[in-house]
N, C-alpha and C positions, 0 to 999 in steps of 0.2 A: 166590421168597421169600414168596409169599402175597399179593402186591399187584399191581395193574395196572402193567404195565411202561411206562416212559416212552416207549420206542420205539413201543409200540402206540398210545399217545396221539398221538404225532406222525403215525403212519400214518393214523389215523382223521381227524386234523385236515387233513392234506394231501388225503386222499380227499374229504372233505366240501367243501373249498374248490374242488376240481376239478369236482365235481358241480354246485356253485353256479355256476361259470364257464360250464359247458356249458349250464346252464338259461338263463343270460342271453344267451349267444352260441352257439347251436347250430351255426352254420356255422364255428366255430373249434375248434381243439384246444388245451386249456390244458396248458402245460408248467410244472411247478413250478420256479421259478428261485431261490426263497429260502424257507427256513422257519427260524423261531426260536421257541423255546418256554421256558417256565418251568413247572416242576412244583412245585406249592405244597402239595399235601396227598396223602397216601397213600390209595388206594382198595383195600379188601380184595377179594381174589378172591371172586367170587360176587355182589358188589354190581352193580347196574345203573347205568350212567352215561348221562347225556344230553349230547349234543353240539350246541352252538349256534354257527352261523357267521353273522357279520355282515360285509357288504361295506363296506370303508372307502374304496375308490377303484375306480371303474368307468371305465376308460379304453378307448380303441380297441385298444391293444396290451397293456395290463397290467390285472390286477385285484389288489387287495390285500384280504385277508380277515383278520379276527380270529376265532379259533375257541376257544371255551371248552369244556372237558370238566368237567361238573358232577357232583357226588356226588348220591346219592339225596336228601339234604337241601337240595340247591341250591347248595352251596358250590363255588367254583372249585377243582378239583383240578389242572388244567393249563390254561394259556393259550398260544396259539400265534399267530404272525403268519405268514401264507402269501402269497407273491407268485406269481401265475401270469402267464406270458408267453403271449399268445394268438397262435397261428400258423394259417395257412391249411392245409387238408389238401392233401397231395400227390396229384396225379392218379395213377390206377392205371396200372401199366406193362403 
């Protein structure tokens, strides 16, 4: 319909939160266990968005992130809360 899709915003948010968890705990695998978002403003196709992730909780087994999708003018288009469960990698078979 000519606007950034809300599902795309969620995919970007979950991906960035996962990358953030990996950067903090490279010996763990982050598994998204919960994601919740609010889409506040439409972003026309062709505009460039900026995505900012801020960690709210850094535990041994969970990370909670707030991720904002920002318009070119810096307004929040979408905001998401992502919880990652951190697991140990499985040994190769």
